[in-house]
Structures are given as structure tokens and as C-alpha cells.
N, CA, C and O atoms as CSV, one atom per row, in Angstrom:
chain,resi,resn,atom,element,x,y,z
A,1,UNK,N,N,-73.567,-22.198,-33.421
A,1,UNK,CA,C,-73.797,-22.758,-32.082
A,1,UNK,C,C,-73.183,-24.142,-32.041
A,1,UNK,O,O,-73.390,-24.952,-32.944
A,2,UNK,N,N,-72.431,-24.407,-30.992
A,2,UNK,CA,C,-71.794,-25.736,-30.792
A,2,UNK,C,C,-72.422,-26.408,-29.606
A,2,UNK,O,O,-72.682,-25.771,-28.585
A,3,UNK,N,N,-72.677,-27.744,-29.739
A,3,UNK,CA,C,-73.166,-28.568,-28.652
A,3,UNK,C,C,-72.000,-29.443,-28.249
A,3,UNK,O,O,-71.248,-29.949,-29.082
A,4,UNK,N,N,-71.871,-29.608,-26.914
A,4,UNK,CA,C,-70.822,-30.482,-26.424
A,4,UNK,C,C,-71.470,-31.771,-25.846
A,4,UNK,O,O,-72.241,-31.707,-24.888
A,5,UNK,N,N,-71.157,-32.884,-26.419
A,5,UNK,CA,C,-71.581,-34.164,-25.879
A,5,UNK,C,C,-70.319,-34.948,-25.588
A,5,UNK,O,O,-69.535,-35.266,-26.482
A,6,UNK,N,N,-70.144,-35.251,-24.305
A,6,UNK,CA,C,-68.887,-35.837,-23.822
A,6,UNK,C,C,-67.749,-34.989,-24.329
A,6,UNK,O,O,-67.625,-33.847,-23.885
A,7,UNK,N,N,-66.897,-35.471,-25.239
A,7,UNK,CA,C,-65.811,-34.699,-25.778
A,7,UNK,C,C,-65.940,-34.531,-27.271
A,7,UNK,O,O,-64.954,-34.302,-27.971
A,8,UNK,N,N,-67.197,-34.649,-27.771
A,8,UNK,CA,C,-67.486,-34.536,-29.244
A,8,UNK,C,C,-68.187,-33.219,-29.488
A,8,UNK,O,O,-69.177,-32.886,-28.836
A,9,UNK,N,N,-67.646,-32.470,-30.452
A,9,UNK,CA,C,-68.323,-31.194,-30.824
A,9,UNK,C,C,-69.121,-31.425,-32.154
A,9,UNK,O,O,-68.608,-31.965,-33.134
A,10,UNK,N,N,-70.368,-30.993,-32.117
A,10,UNK,CA,C,-71.198,-31.115,-33.322
A,10,UNK,C,C,-71.696,-29.736,-33.651
A,10,UNK,O,O,-72.321,-29.068,-32.827
A,11,UNK,N,N,-71.418,-29.324,-34.843
A,11,UNK,CA,C,-71.892,-27.990,-35.339
A,11,UNK,C,C,-73.259,-28.197,-35.921
A,11,UNK,O,O,-73.459,-29.046,-36.790
A,12,UNK,N,N,-74.228,-27.397,-35.427
A,12,UNK,CA,C,-75.619,-27.499,-35.836
A,12,UNK,C,C,-75.833,-26.509,-37.012
A,12,UNK,O,O,-75.676,-25.300,-36.849
A,13,UNK,N,N,-76.182,-27.032,-38.157
A,13,UNK,CA,C,-76.591,-26.202,-39.274
A,13,UNK,C,C,-77.439,-27.015,-40.195
A,13,UNK,O,O,-77.458,-28.238,-40.056
A,14,UNK,N,N,-78.132,-26.439,-41.112
A,14,UNK,CA,C,-79.056,-27.222,-41.987
A,14,UNK,C,C,-78.390,-28.377,-42.710
A,14,UNK,O,O,-79.012,-29.420,-42.914
A,15,UNK,N,N,-77.127,-28.207,-43.104
A,15,UNK,CA,C,-76.467,-29.245,-43.892
A,15,UNK,C,C,-75.724,-30.243,-43.011
A,15,UNK,O,O,-75.390,-31.342,-43.455
A,16,UNK,N,N,-75.463,-29.853,-41.741
A,16,UNK,CA,C,-74.738,-30.791,-40.837
A,16,UNK,C,C,-75.531,-32.035,-40.562
A,16,UNK,O,O,-74.951,-33.117,-40.480
A,17,UNK,N,N,-76.829,-31.933,-40.415
A,17,UNK,CA,C,-77.631,-33.139,-40.159
A,17,UNK,C,C,-77.511,-34.133,-41.353
A,17,UNK,O,O,-77.432,-35.347,-41.164
A,18,UNK,N,N,-77.502,-33.595,-42.525
A,18,UNK,CA,C,-77.425,-34.454,-43.730
A,18,UNK,C,C,-76.069,-35.182,-43.729
A,18,UNK,O,O,-75.998,-36.378,-44.010
A,19,UNK,N,N,-75.008,-34.448,-43.411
A,19,UNK,CA,C,-73.656,-35.023,-43.380
A,19,UNK,C,C,-73.559,-36.134,-42.323
A,19,UNK,O,O,-73.007,-37.207,-42.567
A,20,UNK,N,N,-74.116,-35.835,-41.141
A,20,UNK,CA,C,-74.083,-36.848,-40.034
A,20,UNK,C,C,-74.875,-38.045,-40.457
A,20,UNK,O,O,-74.428,-39.172,-40.243
A,21,UNK,N,N,-76.073,-37.852,-41.069
A,21,UNK,CA,C,-76.883,-38.953,-41.491
A,21,UNK,C,C,-76.197,-39.807,-42.576
A,21,UNK,O,O,-76.325,-41.032,-42.581
A,22,UNK,N,N,-75.460,-39.140,-43.501
A,22,UNK,CA,C,-74.766,-39.880,-44.540
A,22,UNK,C,C,-73.622,-40.693,-43.924
A,22,UNK,O,O,-73.384,-41.831,-44.328
A,23,UNK,N,N,-72.920,-40.115,-42.954
A,23,UNK,CA,C,-71.842,-40.801,-42.303
A,23,UNK,C,C,-72.402,-42.022,-41.530
A,23,UNK,O,O,-71.827,-43.110,-41.566
A,24,UNK,N,N,-73.498,-41.817,-40.857
A,24,UNK,CA,C,-74.109,-42.896,-40.121
A,24,UNK,C,C,-74.555,-44.039,-41.053
A,24,UNK,O,O,-74.365,-45.218,-40.755
A,25,UNK,N,N,-75.149,-43.650,-42.183
A,25,UNK,CA,C,-75.575,-44.646,-43.171
A,25,UNK,C,C,-74.368,-45.424,-43.693
A,25,UNK,O,O,-74.431,-46.646,-43.829
A,26,UNK,N,N,-73.281,-44.732,-43.984
A,26,UNK,CA,C,-72.077,-45.397,-44.478
A,26,UNK,C,C,-71.533,-46.394,-43.440
A,26,UNK,O,O,-71.092,-47.489,-43.789
A,27,UNK,N,N,-71.574,-45.993,-42.160
A,27,UNK,CA,C,-71.116,-46.950,-41.149
A,27,UNK,C,C,-72.030,-48.139,-41.034
A,27,UNK,O,O,-71.555,-49.261,-40.863
A,28,UNK,N,N,-73.345,-47.929,-41.122
A,28,UNK,CA,C,-74.301,-48.985,-41.045
A,28,UNK,C,C,-74.128,-49.963,-42.229
A,28,UNK,O,O,-74.231,-51.177,-42.060
A,29,UNK,N,N,-73.870,-49.422,-43.400
A,29,UNK,CA,C,-73.657,-50.270,-44.598
A,29,UNK,C,C,-72.393,-51.098,-44.466
A,29,UNK,O,O,-72.348,-52.264,-44.857
A,30,UNK,N,N,-71.353,-50.462,-43.898
A,30,UNK,CA,C,-70.119,-51.190,-43.673
A,30,UNK,C,C,-70.278,-52.350,-42.669
A,30,UNK,O,O,-69.767,-53.451,-42.873
A,31,UNK,N,N,-71.003,-52.058,-41.584
A,31,UNK,CA,C,-71.295,-53.053,-40.556
A,31,UNK,C,C,-72.117,-54.191,-41.174
A,31,UNK,O,O,-71.838,-55.367,-40.939
A,32,UNK,N,N,-73.121,-53.832,-41.955
A,32,UNK,CA,C,-73.972,-54.884,-42.580
A,32,UNK,C,C,-73.156,-55.774,-43.506
A,32,UNK,O,O,-73.367,-56.986,-43.563
A,33,UNK,N,N,-72.250,-55.184,-44.208
A,33,UNK,CA,C,-71.355,-55.997,-45.123
A,33,UNK,C,C,-70.489,-56.953,-44.309
A,33,UNK,O,O,-70.334,-58.117,-44.679
A,34,UNK,N,N,-69.913,-56.462,-43.181
A,34,UNK,CA,C,-69.075,-57.308,-42.347
A,34,UNK,C,C,-69.901,-58.436,-41.725
A,34,UNK,O,O,-69.418,-59.562,-41.607
A,35,UNK,N,N,-71.131,-58.145,-41.331
A,35,UNK,CA,C,-71.978,-59.153,-40.739
A,35,UNK,C,C,-72.354,-60.205,-41.768
A,35,UNK,O,O,-72.392,-61.397,-41.461
A,36,UNK,N,N,-72.635,-59.761,-42.997
A,36,UNK,CA,C,-72.943,-60.699,-44.078
A,36,UNK,C,C,-71.777,-61.612,-44.401
A,36,UNK,O,O,-71.969,-62.807,-44.627
A,37,UNK,N,N,-70.558,-61.060,-44.426
A,37,UNK,CA,C,-69.368,-61.903,-44.650
A,37,UNK,C,C,-69.173,-62.912,-43.522
A,37,UNK,O,O,-68.823,-64.066,-43.773
A,38,UNK,N,N,-69.397,-62.482,-42.281
A,38,UNK,CA,C,-69.263,-63.387,-41.109
A,38,UNK,C,C,-70.320,-64.501,-41.212
A,38,UNK,O,O,-70.034,-65.669,-40.949
A,39,UNK,N,N,-71.511,-64.123,-41.590
A,39,UNK,CA,C,-72.597,-65.083,-41.678
A,39,UNK,C,C,-72.295,-66.138,-42.778
A,39,UNK,O,O,-72.517,-67.332,-42.575
A,40,UNK,N,N,-71.791,-65.677,-43.934
A,40,UNK,CA,C,-71.411,-66.600,-44.991
A,40,UNK,C,C,-70.338,-67.589,-44.578
A,40,UNK,O,O,-70.409,-68.780,-44.878
A,41,UNK,N,N,-69.319,-67.048,-43.864
A,41,UNK,CA,C,-68.250,-67.874,-43.410
A,41,UNK,C,C,-68.717,-68.933,-42.425
A,41,UNK,O,O,-68.321,-70.096,-42.502
A,42,UNK,N,N,-69.591,-68.494,-41.471
A,42,UNK,CA,C,-70.139,-69.440,-40.499
A,42,UNK,C,C,-70.988,-70.508,-41.185
A,42,UNK,O,O,-70.939,-71.676,-40.798
A,43,UNK,N,N,-71.750,-70.129,-42.177
A,43,UNK,CA,C,-72.581,-71.085,-42.908
A,43,UNK,C,C,-71.753,-72.112,-43.642
A,43,UNK,O,O,-72.085,-73.297,-43.657
A,44,UNK,N,N,-70.680,-71.660,-44.247
A,44,UNK,CA,C,-69.794,-72.554,-44.952
A,44,UNK,C,C,-69.218,-73.620,-43.989
A,44,UNK,O,O,-69.149,-74.809,-44.300
A,45,UNK,N,N,-68.806,-73.118,-42.792
A,45,UNK,CA,C,-68.278,-74.027,-41.765
A,45,UNK,C,C,-69.339,-75.054,-41.392
A,45,UNK,O,O,-69.038,-76.244,-41.293
A,46,UNK,N,N,-70.580,-74.608,-41.181
A,46,UNK,CA,C,-71.663,-75.496,-40.830
A,46,UNK,C,C,-71.863,-76.555,-41.956
A,46,UNK,O,O,-72.017,-77.745,-41.679
A,47,UNK,N,N,-71.856,-76.098,-43.197
A,47,UNK,CA,C,-72.028,-77.061,-44.305
A,47,UNK,C,C,-70.924,-78.085,-44.301
A,47,UNK,O,O,-71.189,-79.258,-44.563
A,48,UNK,N,N,-69.689,-77.697,-44.013
A,48,UNK,CA,C,-68.546,-78.648,-44.052
A,48,UNK,C,C,-68.763,-79.659,-42.895
A,48,UNK,O,O,-68.620,-80.863,-43.105
A,49,UNK,N,N,-69.097,-79.191,-41.710
A,49,UNK,CA,C,-69.267,-80.096,-40.595
A,49,UNK,C,C,-70.433,-81.028,-40.865
A,49,UNK,O,O,-70.328,-82.224,-40.590
A,50,UNK,N,N,-71.546,-80.524,-41.396
A,50,UNK,CA,C,-72.707,-81.327,-41.712
A,50,UNK,C,C,-72.406,-82.374,-42.739
A,50,UNK,O,O,-72.877,-83.505,-42.619
A,51,UNK,N,N,-71.612,-82.028,-43.778
A,51,UNK,CA,C,-71.306,-83.036,-44.825
A,51,UNK,C,C,-70.314,-84.114,-44.248
A,51,UNK,O,O,-70.419,-85.291,-44.593
A,52,UNK,N,N,-69.423,-83.725,-43.431
A,52,UNK,CA,C,-68.511,-84.677,-42.813
A,52,UNK,C,C,-69.246,-85.666,-41.906
A,52,UNK,O,O,-68.930,-86.855,-41.859
A,53,UNK,N,N,-70.242,-85.129,-41.184
A,53,UNK,CA,C,-71.061,-85.995,-40.317
A,53,UNK,C,C,-71.925,-86.926,-41.156
A,53,UNK,O,O,-72.053,-88.114,-40.858
A,54,UNK,N,N,-72.525,-86.362,-42.227
A,54,UNK,CA,C,-73.469,-87.126,-43.042
A,54,UNK,C,C,-72.826,-88.242,-43.861
A,54,UNK,O,O,-73.433,-89.298,-44.037
A,55,UNK,N,N,-71.608,-88.030,-44.365
A,55,UNK,CA,C,-71.037,-89.052,-45.210
A,55,UNK,C,C,-70.165,-90.085,-44.486
A,55,UNK,O,O,-69.542,-90.955,-45.094
A,56,UNK,N,N,-70.156,-89.941,-43.155
A,56,UNK,CA,C,-69.427,-90.956,-42.343
A,56,UNK,C,C,-67.941,-90.697,-42.161
A,56,UNK,O,O,-67.259,-91.485,-41.505
A,57,UNK,N,N,-67.432,-89.632,-42.713
A,57,UNK,CA,C,-65.988,-89.309,-42.597
A,57,UNK,C,C,-65.612,-89.153,-41.105
A,57,UNK,O,O,-64.568,-89.638,-40.669
A,58,UNK,N,N,-66.444,-88.498,-40.364
A,58,UNK,CA,C,-66.111,-88.304,-38.930
A,58,UNK,C,C,-66.004,-89.644,-38.204
A,58,UNK,O,O,-65.114,-89.848,-37.378
A,59,UNK,N,N,-66.917,-90.543,-38.523
A,59,UNK,CA,C,-66.891,-91.859,-37.859
A,59,UNK,C,C,-65.634,-92.676,-38.176
A,59,UNK,O,O,-65.075,-93.356,-37.316
A,60,UNK,N,N,-65.205,-92.583,-39.461
A,60,UNK,CA,C,-64.043,-93.284,-39.882
A,60,UNK,C,C,-62.741,-92.700,-39.251
A,60,UNK,O,O,-61.762,-93.412,-39.025
A,61,UNK,N,N,-62.786,-91.354,-38.978
A,61,UNK,CA,C,-61.594,-90.708,-38.458
A,61,UNK,C,C,-61.524,-90.789,-36.935
A,61,UNK,O,O,-60.467,-90.530,-36.359
A,62,UNK,N,N,-62.586,-91.131,-36.293
A,62,UNK,CA,C,-62.541,-91.164,-34.796
A,62,UNK,C,C,-61.770,-92.377,-34.334
A,62,UNK,O,O,-61.747,-93.401,-35.016
A,63,UNK,N,N,-61.165,-92.274,-33.229
A,63,UNK,CA,C,-60.346,-93.341,-32.711
A,63,UNK,C,C,-60.996,-94.080,-31.578
A,63,UNK,O,O,-60.411,-95.018,-31.037
């Protein structure tokens, strides 16, 4: 039996659900990894800006 959702065909069988769940889990893990990398990058930028402001470098560089 085939179900049509928009233009996506999904075959329903006992093992199909497991395959779809595994694919979904893999996508979620990939997204989580990307978000973690983005968060680390943003935190490093924050630390740099914070240290520049704290040690007076920004004040010395301003015109």
C-alpha cells in the first residue's frame, strides 16, 4: 500500500517505520552537531569581544 503526501511516496511496512525513524534520527543528530558548532563559534566571538572591552584595547583603538 502506498500513501501519497504532497509528492512524497511512503511505503508502509513493518520495517519501513524503523528506516524512516533512523533517517530522522540521523538528520536530527546532524542538525544538533551543526547547532553545537555554531554555538561554539558564537561563544568564541563573544569571549573575544568581552576580553577586548575588559582590557581596554577597544578604548585605545577608538578615535
